N, CA, C and O atoms as a GROMACS GRO file, in nm:
protein
  456
    1MET      N    1   0.788  -8.397  -6.423
    1MET     CA    2   0.824  -8.354  -6.289
    1MET      C    3   0.802  -8.467  -6.187
    1MET      O    4   0.885  -8.487  -6.098
    2TYR      N    5   0.690  -8.541  -6.201
    2TYR     CA    6   0.661  -8.650  -6.109
    2TYR      C    7   0.772  -8.754  -6.111
    2TYR      O    8   0.818  -8.798  -6.005
    3GLU      N    9   0.816  -8.795  -6.229
    3GLU     CA   10   0.921  -8.896  -6.240
    3GLU      C   11   1.053  -8.848  -6.181
    3GLU      O   12   1.125  -8.926  -6.119
    4GLN      N   13   1.085  -8.719  -6.199
    4GLN     CA   14   1.206  -8.663  -6.141
    4GLN      C   15   1.200  -8.666  -5.989
    4GLN      O   16   1.297  -8.703  -5.923
    5ASN      N   17   1.085  -8.628  -5.933
    5ASN     CA   18   1.068  -8.631  -5.788
    5ASN      C   19   1.072  -8.774  -5.735
    5ASN      O   20   1.131  -8.800  -5.629
    6LYS      N   21   1.012  -8.866  -5.807
    6LYS     CA   22   1.012  -9.006  -5.767
    6LYS      C   23   1.154  -9.061  -5.764
    6LYS      O   24   1.192  -9.131  -5.671
    7THR      N   25   1.233  -9.029  -5.866
    7THR     CA   26   1.371  -9.074  -5.873
    7THR      C   27   1.453  -9.012  -5.759
    7THR      O   28   1.533  -9.082  -5.696
    8LEU      N   29   1.434  -8.884  -5.733
    8LEU     CA   30   1.505  -8.816  -5.625
    8LEU      C   31   1.468  -8.876  -5.490
    8LEU      O   32   1.555  -8.904  -5.408
    9PHE      N   33   1.338  -8.897  -5.466
    9PHE     CA   34   1.292  -8.955  -5.340
    9PHE      C   35   1.353  -9.094  -5.319
    9PHE      O   36   1.398  -9.126  -5.209
   10LYS      N   37   1.354  -9.175  -5.423
   10LYS     CA   38   1.409  -9.310  -5.411
   10LYS      C   39   1.558  -9.305  -5.379
   10LYS      O   40   1.606  -9.385  -5.299
   11ALA      N   41   1.632  -9.213  -5.442
   11ALA     CA   42   1.775  -9.199  -5.414
   11ALA      C   43   1.800  -9.156  -5.270
   11ALA      O   44   1.891  -9.207  -5.204
   12ILE      N   45   1.719  -9.063  -5.221
   12ILE     CA   46   1.732  -9.018  -5.082
   12ILE      C   47   1.703  -9.133  -4.986
   12ILE      O   48   1.781  -9.158  -4.894
   13LEU      N   49   1.594  -9.204  -5.008
   13LEU     CA   50   1.555  -9.316  -4.922
   13LEU      C   51   1.662  -9.425  -4.923
   13LEU      O   52   1.696  -9.479  -4.818
   14GLN      N   53   1.713  -9.457  -5.040
   14GLN     CA   54   1.812  -9.564  -5.052
   14GLN      C   55   1.941  -9.530  -4.977
   14GLN      O   56   2.008  -9.620  -4.928
   15ASN      N   57   1.976  -9.401  -4.969
   15ASN     CA   58   2.103  -9.361  -4.910
   15ASN      C   59   2.092  -9.301  -4.770
   15ASN      O   60   2.189  -9.244  -4.720
   16MET      N   61   1.977  -9.314  -4.706
   16MET     CA   62   1.959  -9.265  -4.569
   16MET      C   63   2.048  -9.342  -4.472
   16MET      O   64   2.081  -9.458  -4.496
   17VAL      N   65   2.085  -9.276  -4.363
   17VAL     CA   66   2.163  -9.342  -4.259
   17VAL      C   67   2.074  -9.437  -4.179
   17VAL      O   68   2.119  -9.545  -4.139
   18ASP      N   69   1.949  -9.399  -4.156
   18ASP     CA   70   1.856  -9.485  -4.084
   18ASP      C   71   1.812  -9.600  -4.172
   18ASP      O   72   1.794  -9.585  -4.293
   19ALA      N   73   1.795  -9.715  -4.111
   19ALA     CA   74   1.747  -9.833  -4.182
   19ALA      C   75   1.596  -9.821  -4.202
   19ALA      O   76   1.523  -9.794  -4.107
   20VAL      N   77   1.550  -9.841  -4.325
   20VAL     CA   78   1.408  -9.827  -4.357
   20VAL      C   79   1.356  -9.954  -4.420
   20VAL      O   80   1.416 -10.010  -4.512
   21MET      N   81   1.242 -10.000  -4.370
   21MET     CA   82   1.171 -10.114  -4.425
   21MET      C   83   1.028 -10.066  -4.452
   21MET      O   84   0.966 -10.006  -4.365
   22VAL      N   85   0.977 -10.091  -4.571
   22VAL     CA   86   0.841 -10.051  -4.606
   22VAL      C   87   0.756 -10.176  -4.618
   22VAL      O   88   0.794 -10.273  -4.684
   23ILE      N   89   0.640 -10.174  -4.554
   23ILE     CA   90   0.554 -10.292  -4.551
   23ILE      C   91   0.414 -10.260  -4.602
   23ILE      O   92   0.370 -10.145  -4.601
   24ALA      N   93   0.346 -10.364  -4.646
   24ALA     CA   94   0.204 -10.355  -4.680
   24ALA      C   95   0.126 -10.383  -4.551
   24ALA      O   96   0.142 -10.490  -4.492
   25PRO      N   97   0.043 -10.290  -4.506
   25PRO     CA   98  -0.021 -10.304  -4.376
   25PRO      C   99  -0.121 -10.418  -4.365
   25PRO      O  100  -0.142 -10.471  -4.256
   26GLU      N  101  -0.183 -10.458  -4.476
   26GLU     CA  102  -0.286 -10.561  -4.464
   26GLU      C  103  -0.228 -10.699  -4.439
   26GLU      O  104  -0.294 -10.783  -4.377
   27ASP      N  105  -0.106 -10.725  -4.485
   27ASP     CA  106  -0.048 -10.858  -4.463
   27ASP      C  107   0.092 -10.854  -4.404
   27ASP      O  108   0.154 -10.959  -4.386
   28HIS      N  109   0.143 -10.734  -4.374
   28HIS     CA  110   0.274 -10.714  -4.310
   28HIS      C  111   0.389 -10.772  -4.392
   28HIS      O  112   0.487 -10.821  -4.336
   29VAL      N  113   0.377 -10.767  -4.523
   29VAL     CA  114   0.481 -10.818  -4.611
   29VAL      C  115   0.570 -10.702  -4.655
   29VAL      O  116   0.522 -10.593  -4.687
   30ILE      N  117   0.700 -10.726  -4.655
   30ILE     CA  118   0.798 -10.625  -4.691
   30ILE      C  119   0.794 -10.599  -4.841
   30ILE      O  120   0.795 -10.692  -4.921
   31SER      N  121   0.789 -10.470  -4.879
   31SER     CA  122   0.794 -10.434  -5.021
   31SER      C  123   0.922 -10.360  -5.056
   31SER      O  124   0.955 -10.346  -5.173
   32TYR      N  125   0.996 -10.312  -4.954
   32TYR     CA  126   1.120 -10.238  -4.982
   32TYR      C  127   1.206 -10.232  -4.856
   32TYR      O  128   1.153 -10.218  -4.746
   33VAL      N  129   1.338 -10.243  -4.872
   33VAL     CA  130   1.435 -10.213  -4.767
   33VAL      C  131   1.547 -10.132  -4.830
   33VAL      O  132   1.580 -10.151  -4.947
   34ASN      N  133   1.607 -10.041  -4.752
   34ASN     CA  134   1.716  -9.963  -4.807
   34ASN      C  135   1.852 -10.025  -4.771
   34ASN      O  136   1.858 -10.126  -4.701
   35LEU      N  137   1.959  -9.962  -4.819
   35LEU     CA  138   2.093 -10.015  -4.796
   35LEU      C  139   2.130 -10.020  -4.648
   35LEU      O  140   2.196 -10.114  -4.604
   36ALA      N  141   2.087  -9.919  -4.572
   36ALA     CA  142   2.116  -9.918  -4.428
   36ALA      C  143   2.049 -10.034  -4.357
   36ALA      O  144   2.106 -10.092  -4.264
   37TRP      N  145   1.928 -10.070  -4.399
   37TRP     CA  146   1.858 -10.185  -4.340
   37TRP      C  147   1.935 -10.313  -4.371
   37TRP      O  148   1.951 -10.399  -4.284
   38GLU      N  149   1.981 -10.326  -4.494
   38GLU     CA  150   2.060 -10.444  -4.532
   38GLU      C  151   2.185 -10.455  -4.446
   38GLU      O  152   2.218 -10.563  -4.396
   39LYS      N  153   2.256 -10.343  -4.428
   39LYS     CA  154   2.378 -10.342  -4.348
   39LYS      C  155   2.348 -10.375  -4.201
   39LYS      O  156   2.422 -10.451  -4.139
   40LEU      N  157   2.242 -10.318  -4.147
   40LEU     CA  158   2.206 -10.338  -4.008
   40LEU      C  159   2.167 -10.484  -3.979
   40LEU      O  160   2.213 -10.542  -3.881
   41THR      N  161   2.084 -10.540  -4.064
   41THR     CA  162   2.031 -10.674  -4.037
   41THR      C  163   2.116 -10.787  -4.094
   41THR      O  164   2.111 -10.900  -4.045
   42GLY      N  165   2.194 -10.756  -4.197
   42GLY     CA  166   2.272 -10.861  -4.263
   42GLY      C  167   2.193 -10.936  -4.368
   42GLY      O  168   2.245 -11.028  -4.431
   43TYR      N  169   2.067 -10.899  -4.389
   43TYR     CA  170   1.984 -10.960  -4.492
   43TYR      C  171   1.984 -10.870  -4.616
   43TYR      O  172   1.984 -10.748  -4.603
   44THR      N  173   1.983 -10.930  -4.733
   44THR     CA  174   1.980 -10.852  -4.857
   44THR      C  175   1.836 -10.818  -4.894
   44THR      O  176   1.741 -10.874  -4.839
   45ASN      N  177   1.822 -10.725  -4.986
   45ASN     CA  178   1.691 -10.688  -5.039
   45ASN      C  179   1.620 -10.811  -5.094
   45ASN      O  180   1.501 -10.831  -5.068
   46ASN      N  181   1.692 -10.894  -5.168
   46ASN     CA  182   1.631 -11.015  -5.225
   46ASN      C  183   1.583 -11.113  -5.119
   46ASN      O  184   1.485 -11.184  -5.140
   47GLU      N  185   1.652 -11.118  -5.005
   47GLU     CA  186   1.610 -11.207  -4.896
   47GLU      C  187   1.490 -11.152  -4.820
   47GLU      O  188   1.415 -11.229  -4.759
   48ALA      N  189   1.472 -11.020  -4.822
   48ALA     CA  190   1.369 -10.957  -4.739
   48ALA      C  191   1.237 -10.932  -4.810
   48ALA      O  192   1.131 -10.958  -4.754
   49VAL      N  193   1.242 -10.881  -4.932
   49VAL     CA  194   1.120 -10.842  -5.003
   49VAL      C  195   1.031 -10.964  -5.025
   49VAL      O  196   1.078 -11.072  -5.061
   50ASP      N  197   0.903 -10.944  -5.004
   50ASP     CA  198   0.798 -11.046  -5.016
   50ASP      C  199   0.795 -11.145  -4.900
   50ASP      O  200   0.732 -11.251  -4.909
   51ARG      N  201   0.863 -11.112  -4.790
   51ARG     CA  202   0.857 -11.194  -4.669
   51ARG      C  203   0.782 -11.119  -4.560
   51ARG      O  204   0.766 -10.997  -4.569
   52ALA      N  205   0.736 -11.191  -4.459
   52ALA     CA  206   0.668 -11.129  -4.345
   52ALA      C  207   0.764 -11.031  -4.276
   52ALA      O  208   0.882 -11.059  -4.262
   53ALA      N  209   0.712 -10.917  -4.235
   53ALA     CA  210   0.794 -10.806  -4.185
   53ALA      C  211   0.885 -10.842  -4.069
   53ALA      O  212   0.995 -10.788  -4.059
   54PHE      N  213   0.843 -10.930  -3.983
   54PHE     CA  214   0.924 -10.958  -3.865
   54PHE      C  215   0.998 -11.092  -3.873
   54PHE      O  216   1.023 -11.155  -3.771
   55PHE      N  217   1.034 -11.134  -3.994
   55PHE     CA  218   1.107 -11.260  -4.007
   55PHE      C  219   1.246 -11.250  -3.944
   55PHE      O  220   1.305 -11.352  -3.909
   56THR      N  221   1.298 -11.130  -3.928
   56THR     CA  222   1.431 -11.113  -3.869
   56THR      C  223   1.429 -11.114  -3.716
   56THR      O  224   1.534 -11.123  -3.653
   57GLU      N  225   1.310 -11.106  -3.657
   57GLU     CA  226   1.301 -11.096  -3.511
   57GLU      C  227   1.319 -11.232  -3.445
   57GLU      O  228   1.278 -11.335  -3.497
   58SER      N  229   1.382 -11.228  -3.330
   58SER     CA  230   1.400 -11.350  -3.252
   58SER      C  231   1.285 -11.364  -3.153
   58SER      O  232   1.202 -11.275  -3.138
   59GLU      N  233   1.282 -11.478  -3.086
   59GLU     CA  234   1.180 -11.501  -2.984
   59GLU      C  235   1.203 -11.415  -2.860
   59GLU      O  236   1.121 -11.414  -2.768
   60LEU      N  237   1.315 -11.342  -2.857
   60LEU     CA  238   1.344 -11.254  -2.744
   60LEU      C  239   1.264 -11.124  -2.747
   60LEU      O  240   1.254 -11.054  -2.646
   61THR      N  241   1.207 -11.091  -2.863
   61THR     CA  242   1.120 -10.972  -2.871
   61THR      C  243   0.982 -11.010  -2.817
   61THR      O  244   0.917 -11.098  -2.873
   62PRO      N  245   0.938 -10.946  -2.710
   62PRO     CA  246   0.805 -10.978  -2.656
   62PRO      C  247   0.696 -10.952  -2.760
   62PRO      O  248   0.700 -10.853  -2.832
   63HIS      N  249   0.600 -11.041  -2.767
   63HIS     CA  250   0.492 -11.030  -2.865
   63HIS      C  251   0.417 -10.898  -2.852
   63HIS      O  252   0.374 -10.841  -2.952
   64HIS      N  253   0.400 -10.849  -2.730
   64HIS     CA  254   0.323 -10.725  -2.711
   64HIS      C  255   0.392 -10.605  -2.776
   64HIS      O  256   0.323 -10.510  -2.813
   65ILE      N  257   0.523 -10.606  -2.791
   65ILE     CA  258   0.595 -10.496  -2.857
   65ILE      C  259   0.555 -10.492  -3.004
   65ILE      O  260   0.521 -10.386  -3.057
   66ILE      N  261   0.559 -10.606  -3.070
   66ILE     CA  262   0.521 -10.614  -3.211
   66ILE      C  263   0.374 -10.577  -3.228
   66ILE      O  264   0.339 -10.505  -3.321
   67GLN      N  265   0.288 -10.626  -3.138
   67GLN     CA  266   0.145 -10.595  -3.145
   67GLN      C  267   0.121 -10.445  -3.129
   67GLN      O  268   0.034 -10.389  -3.196
   68ASN      N  269   0.196 -10.381  -3.040
   68ASN     CA  270   0.181 -10.236  -3.020
   68ASN      C  271   0.216 -10.158  -3.146
   68ASN      O  272   0.150 -10.059  -3.178
   69ILE      N  273   0.318 -10.202  -3.218
   69ILE     CA  274   0.356 -10.135  -3.343
   69ILE      C  275   0.243 -10.147  -3.445
   69ILE      O  276   0.207 -10.048  -3.509
   70TRP      N  277   0.187 -10.268  -3.461
   70TRP     CA  278   0.077 -10.288  -3.558
   70TRP      C  279  -0.047 -10.209  -3.518
   70TRP      O  280  -0.114 -10.151  -3.603
   71THR      N  281  -0.078 -10.208  -3.390
   71THR     CA  282  -0.196 -10.135  -3.343
   71THR      C  283  -0.182  -9.986  -3.372
   71THR      O  284  -0.278  -9.921  -3.415
   72ALA      N  285  -0.064  -9.932  -3.348
   72ALA     CA  286  -0.040  -9.790  -3.376
   72ALA      C  287  -0.055  -9.761  -3.525
   72ALA      O  288  -0.116  -9.661  -3.562
   73LEU      N  289   0.000  -9.846  -3.609
   73LEU     CA  290  -0.012  -9.826  -3.754
   73LEU      C  291  -0.157  -9.826  -3.797
   73LEU      O  292  -0.199  -9.739  -3.874
   74GLN      N  293  -0.234  -9.920  -3.750
   74GLN     CA  294  -0.374  -9.930  -3.789
   74GLN      C  295  -0.454  -9.809  -3.742
   74GLN      O  296  -0.553  -9.772  -3.805
   75ALA      N  297  -0.411  -9.748  -3.631
   75ALA     CA  298  -0.480  -9.631  -3.577
   75ALA      C  299  -0.429  -9.500  -3.638
   75ALA      O  300  -0.479  -9.392  -3.605
   76GLY      N  301  -0.330  -9.511  -3.726
   76GLY     CA  302  -0.274  -9.391  -3.789
   76GLY      C  303  -0.179  -9.316  -3.698
   76GLY      O  304  -0.156  -9.196  -3.718
   77LYS      N  305  -0.124  -9.383  -3.600
   77LYS     CA  306  -0.032  -9.321  -3.505
   77LYS      C  307   0.110  -9.374  -3.526
   77LYS      O  308   0.132  -9.471  -3.598
   78VAL      N  309   0.204  -9.309  -3.462
   78VAL     CA  310   0.343  -9.354  -3.466
   78VAL      C  311   0.362  -9.460  -3.359
   78VAL      O  312   0.326  -9.439  -3.243
   79GLY      N  313   0.416  -9.575  -3.399
   79GLY     CA  314   0.443  -9.682  -3.304
   79GLY      C  315   0.592  -9.689  -3.274
   79GLY      O  316   0.675  -9.660  -3.360
   80HIS      N  317   0.626  -9.728  -3.152
   80HIS     CA  318   0.765  -9.739  -3.111
   80HIS      C  319   0.786  -9.874  -3.045
   80HIS      O  320   0.694  -9.931  -2.988
   81GLY      N  321   0.908  -9.924  -3.053
   81GLY     CA  322   0.938 -10.046  -2.982
   81GLY      C  323   1.083 -10.086  -3.002
   81GLY      O  324   1.143 -10.054  -3.104
   82THR      N  325   1.138 -10.156  -2.905
   82THR     CA  326   1.272 -10.211  -2.917
   82THR      C  327   1.258 -10.356  -2.961
   82THR      O  328   1.200 -10.438  -2.891
   83LEU      N  329   1.312 -10.385  -3.078
   83LEU     CA  330   1.302 -10.518  -3.137
   83LEU      C  331   1.436 -10.587  -3.127
   83LEU      O  332   1.539 -10.529  -3.161
   84ILE      N  333   1.435 -10.710  -3.082
   84ILE     CA  334   1.558 -10.788  -3.072
   84ILE      C  335   1.557 -10.886  -3.188
   84ILE      O  336   1.477 -10.979  -3.192
   85GLY      N  337   1.647 -10.864  -3.280
   85GLY     CA  338   1.653 -10.948  -3.398
   85GLY      C  339   1.749 -11.063  -3.383
   85GLY      O  340   1.817 -11.077  -3.281
   86LYS      N  341   1.753 -11.146  -3.485
   86LYS     CA  342   1.845 -11.259  -3.487
   86LYS      C  343   1.989 -11.214  -3.501
   86LYS      O  344   2.081 -11.285  -3.461
   87ARG      N  345   2.008 -11.094  -3.559
   87ARG     CA  346   2.144 -11.045  -3.584
   87ARG      C  347   2.173 -10.910  -3.519
   87ARG      O  348   2.289 -10.867  -3.521
   88CYS      N  349   2.075 -10.843  -3.462
   88CYS     CA  350   2.096 -10.712  -3.401
   88CYS      C  351   1.975 -10.676  -3.316
   88CYS      O  352   1.873 -10.744  -3.318
   89ALA      N  353   1.988 -10.567  -3.241
   89ALA     CA  354   1.875 -10.511  -3.168
   89ALA      C  355   1.854 -10.369  -3.220
   89ALA      O  356   1.950 -10.295  -3.240
   90VAL      N  357   1.728 -10.332  -3.241
   90VAL     CA  358   1.698 -10.200  -3.299
   90VAL      C  359   1.587 -10.131  -3.222
   90VAL      O  360   1.500 -10.195  -3.162
   91ARG      N  361   1.592 -10.000  -3.227
   91ARG     CA  362   1.480  -9.918  -3.181
   91ARG      C  363   1.400  -9.888  -3.305
   91ARG      O  364   1.455  -9.830  -3.400
   92SER      N  365   1.274  -9.924  -3.308
   92SER     CA  366   1.193  -9.911  -3.428
   92SER      C  367   1.085  -9.805  -3.410
   92SER      O  368   1.029  -9.789  -3.302
   93ARG      N  369   1.058  -9.733  -3.520
   93ARG     CA  370   0.949  -9.635  -3.522
   93ARG      C  371   0.870  -9.660  -3.648
   93ARG      O  372   0.925  -9.660  -3.758
   94SER      N  373   0.742  -9.682  -3.633
   94SER     CA  374   0.654  -9.707  -3.747
   94SER      C  375   0.572  -9.583  -3.775
   94SER      O  376   0.531  -9.512  -3.684
   95ILE      N  377   0.547  -9.558  -3.903
   95ILE     CA  378   0.472  -9.441  -3.946
   95ILE      C  379   0.366  -9.487  -4.045
   95ILE      O  380   0.397  -9.560  -4.138
   96ARG      N  381   0.244  -9.445  -4.025
   96ARG     CA  382   0.140  -9.483  -4.121
   96ARG      C  383   0.165  -9.409  -4.252
   96ARG      O  384   0.173  -9.286  -4.255
   97GLY      N  385   0.176  -9.486  -4.358
   97GLY     CA  386   0.208  -9.428  -4.488
   97GLY      C  387   0.086  -9.373  -4.561
   97GLY      O  388  -0.027  -9.390  -4.516
   98PRO      N  389   0.112  -9.307  -4.673
   98PRO     CA  390   0.003  -9.251  -4.753
   98PRO      C  391  -0.072  -9.360  -4.829
   98PRO      O  392  -0.024  -9.473  -4.841
   99GLY      N  393  -0.187  -9.326  -4.880
   99GLY     CA  394  -0.265  -9.420  -4.959
   99GLY      C  395  -0.369  -9.491  -4.874
   99GLY      O  396  -0.371  -9.478  -4.752
  100VAL      N  397  -0.453  -9.567  -4.940
  100VAL     CA  398  -0.556  -9.644  -4.872
  100VAL      C  399  -0.559  -9.785  -4.927
  100VAL      O  400  -0.517  -9.810  -5.040
  101GLY      N  401  -0.609  -9.874  -4.847
  101GLY     CA  402  -0.624 -10.013  -4.891
  101GLY      C  403  -0.492 -10.074  -4.937
  101GLY      O  404  -0.388 -10.054  -4.874
  102ARG      N  405  -0.498 -10.148  -5.045
  102ARG     CA  406  -0.381 -10.217  -5.096
  102ARG      C  407  -0.273 -10.123  -5.148
  102ARG      O  408  -0.158 -10.165  -5.166
  103ALA      N  409  -0.307  -9.997  -5.174
  103ALA     CA  410  -0.209  -9.901  -5.225
  103ALA      C  411  -0.123  -9.842  -5.113
  103ALA      O  412  -0.019  -9.783  -5.140
  104ARG      N  413  -0.165  -9.857  -4.988
  104ARG     CA  414  -0.092  -9.797  -4.876
  104ARG      C  415   0.031  -9.880  -4.841
  104ARG      O  416   0.028 -10.003  -4.846
  105ARG      N  417   0.138  -9.811  -4.806
  105ARG     CA  418   0.260  -9.876  -4.758
  105ARG      C  419   0.306  -9.801  -4.634
  105ARG      O  420   0.304  -9.678  -4.632
  106ASP      N  421   0.348  -9.873  -4.531
  106ASP     CA  422   0.391  -9.813  -4.405
  106ASP      C  423   0.541  -9.831  -4.386
  106ASP      O  424   0.589  -9.944  -4.385
  107PRO      N  425   0.615  -9.720  -4.369
  107PRO     CA  426   0.758  -9.734  -4.343
  107PRO      C  427   0.786  -9.758  -4.196
  107PRO      O  428   0.720  -9.702  -4.110
  108LEU      N  429   0.884  -9.842  -4.168
  108LEU     CA  430   0.936  -9.862  -4.034
  108LEU      C  431   1.082  -9.821  -4.037
  108LEU      O  432   1.158  -9.870  -4.121
  109VAL      N  433   1.122  -9.732  -3.947
  109VAL     CA  434   1.259  -9.682  -3.942
  109VAL      C  435   1.327  -9.744  -3.821
  109VAL      O  436   1.272  -9.743  -3.711
  110HIS      N  437   1.447  -9.798  -3.841
  110HIS     CA  438   1.519  -9.869  -3.736
  110HIS      C  439   1.654  -9.801  -3.706
  110HIS      O  440   1.720  -9.751  -3.798
  111ARG      N  441   1.692  -9.799  -3.580
  111ARG     CA  442   1.824  -9.752  -3.539
  111ARG      C  443   1.889  -9.862  -3.456
  111ARG      O  444   1.826  -9.920  -3.367
  112ASP      N  445   2.014  -9.889  -3.485
  112ASP     CA  446   2.090  -9.990  -3.414
  112ASP      C  447   2.114  -9.948  -3.269
  112ASP      O  448   2.156  -9.835  -3.245
  113ILE      N  449   2.087 -10.034  -3.173
  113ILE     CA  450   2.112 -10.002  -3.032
  113ILE      C  451   2.206 -10.105  -2.968
  113ILE      O  452   2.221 -10.108  -2.846
  114THR      N  453   2.268 -10.187  -3.051
  114THR     CA  454   2.361 -10.286  -2.994
  114THR      C  455   2.495 -10.225  -2.964
  114THR      O  456   2.585 -10.294  -2.916
   0.00000   0.00000   0.00000
C-alpha cells in the first residue's frame, strides 16, 4: 500500500499546474522539481537538482524577501514572497515539510506573475 501511495503522490506532484521545487532546509539544495517548474523557469530537472535553491533568482529580488522565506520555513510557518528570476517572475509560497533533520524536505510552490 505504501508503494502504491508513493507512486500516486509522485504522479500527482509531477503533473500539478503549480510549479513545485523541494529543498533540503539545512543547506537549501534542490532535491526535486516538477514539470511545471521546468516549464516556468526554463531549467531542466538535471540542471536544478543538487544546486542551491535560488540559483534562478536575479539580483532584482531583494535579499530580505529570500530571507523572509527561509525564516518562515525554519519557524514552521508559511513564507511568501515575489521572486524575480533570470527568466520569469513568480509568487512563491514555502511550506515546512514533514520529517526532521536531514530527512526533512520543504516544498516551495511558485505561480507565474509575468
